[in-house]
N, C-alpha and C positions, 0 to 999 in steps of 0.2 A: 102676979107681978111679972112672970116671965112673958106673958101674953102682951102685957102693956109695953114692955121693952121691945119686943118683936115688932109690934105695930109702929112704934116710934121709929125704929130702924128702917122699916119699910117706907114710912112717910119721908123720912130724910133722904133715903136713896131716890125715891121718886122725885123729890124736889131738885135734887142735884141733877138727875137725868134730864128734866125739863129745862133747867137752866143751861146746861151744856148744849142741848139741841137747839135752843132758842138763838144761841150765838153762832151756830154753825152755818157755813155757806151752803146755798143751794145752787143748782144750775143757773137760776135766773137772778139770784140775789147774792150780794157779797156779805161776808161776815164783817163784824165791826173792825177787825184788824185789817182786812183787805180794803175796806173803805178808807181808813186812815192812810194806808200805804198809797192808794191811788190819789188821794187828796195831796199828799206830799209830792208825788210824781207830777201831778198837774201843775202845782205851784212852781216846781222847778223848771218845767218846760216853759210855762208862761214868762218866768223870769229870764230864761235863756233867750227866748224870742224877743222879749223887751230890750234885752241888752244888745241884740244884734241890729246895728244901725240900719241895714238895708231893708229890714221888714217893718211894715206898719202893723204894730201889735193890736190895735183897737179893731182891726178887720179880721183878725185870726181868733177863732174860738178853739179851745183845747178842752177835751173831756178824756177821762181815763177809766177804763173798766178792766180789772184784772190784769194790770200792767200793760194793756194795749192802749196806746194813745191815738185818739182820733182828732185830726185837725179838719177844721171846716172854716168857710168864710171866703173872702175875696182878696186877691192880691193883684199887683200891677203887671207881673211878668212871670213867665215860666221859670225863670232863674229864682224868683222869690218862692215859688212852690217847692222847688228842689231844695233850697236853702232852709226853709222851714222844717222839712222832713229830716234833713241832716242834723239840724240843731236839736230836734227832739230825740233822734236816735242816740245822740251822744250822752243823754241823761242817764245816770245810773238807775237801774230798776226798770227801765223801759224794755219790754220784750219785743214789741213790734209797733209800727207806726201805720195807721190807715190814713192816707193823705187825700182828704176830700176838698182841698183848696182849689178854687176856680179863678182863672184869669179874667179880669173885667175887660 
């Protein structure tokens, strides 16, 4: 009986270990929580850019990975490049902005 209990405890511990490591972040992948946080940041940045009247939002792409926002796409002027980066930096949770916007 003790042996069965011991084996059951070992199996439960191994199952918990596998479950926790499956949700952990790796250098190339985000954990589930990080992915959700990044999705929220991306949505907030897109909304802020959409609400900025001087920016054409459909030509600006926003991606977030580990709280680093990457802007890409085309804008009409250098001022728009700067403005988009400023808008993104103001969002709570953004650690840095990689601005890859190009002027047409």
